[in-house]
C-alpha positions, 0 to 999 in steps of 0.5 A: 500500500503506497502512502501519499507524500503529504502523509509521509512528510507530515509524519517527518515534520511531526517527529522533527517537531517532537525533537524541537524543530520550530520550522517543522511546526510552521511547515506542518501548519502550511501543509495542512491549513488549506485542508483543515480550513476547507473542512471547517468551512464545510461544517460551518458554512461561512468563511469568517467564523471558519477562520476564527475556528481555525485559529483556535483549532491550530492553537489546540493542535500545536499545544497537543502535538507533543502528546500525539504518540502516532504521527500517522494519526495526525490527519484524523486527529487534527480533523477531529479537533476542527470538528469539535471546534465547529460543533461548539460554534454551532451549539453557540449559534443555536443557543443565541438563536433560541434566545433571540427567538424567545425574545422576539416572541415576547416582544413581537407576540402582539403583532400578529397580522392575519390568519396566515401569520397566526397559523404559522406561529401555531405550527411553529410552536407545535413543532418546537413543543414536539421537538422537545419531546424527542430524545436528545440524539434525534433532536440534535440530528434533526436540528442540525439537518433542518435548521442548520442545513448540515449534511448527514456526513457533517452531522456524523462528524459533529456527533461522532456517529456513523452516517447510517446512525444519523440517517436512522435518527432523522427517520425516527425523529421525523416519524415521531414528529409526524405522529405528534403533529398529525395524529389522525394520519396513518 
């Protein structure tokens, strides 16, 4: 099995960095920065937050590099650090969004202008209530997929579960929501 040059070079740079070579750290960053940044961009979907995440991720990567025992594991290890940082950012956004929605509901509750707006508000409230009854893993998968627009593969990385498990969670969550929201439907 032929290993690609990038991975071999990475292993060499990590071993050199473990030996105290600061230039090796710089070369390792330049070698992997574009790939890891693309990964962060895919998970977050925006350029500026992805840049901020990458700064934090590189700090963690460089700080933890000394504890990385197997240099060949660097790519998966670094991608996982980036994914965790992205997941934290997404959780923060969701919390901010929930707070803003709750505030808007309190302030703007009296400004319903017509039957359509009232039905939409009722539907949204019913969906939110039904989602709170879902198990955490299903609720998270559903929110990441439908509210944040992430793909099954991205959700799998964020939640550290196989893509098939994410699909199953989405299926069960949708069925439970349908049963709660439309109980007369078979």
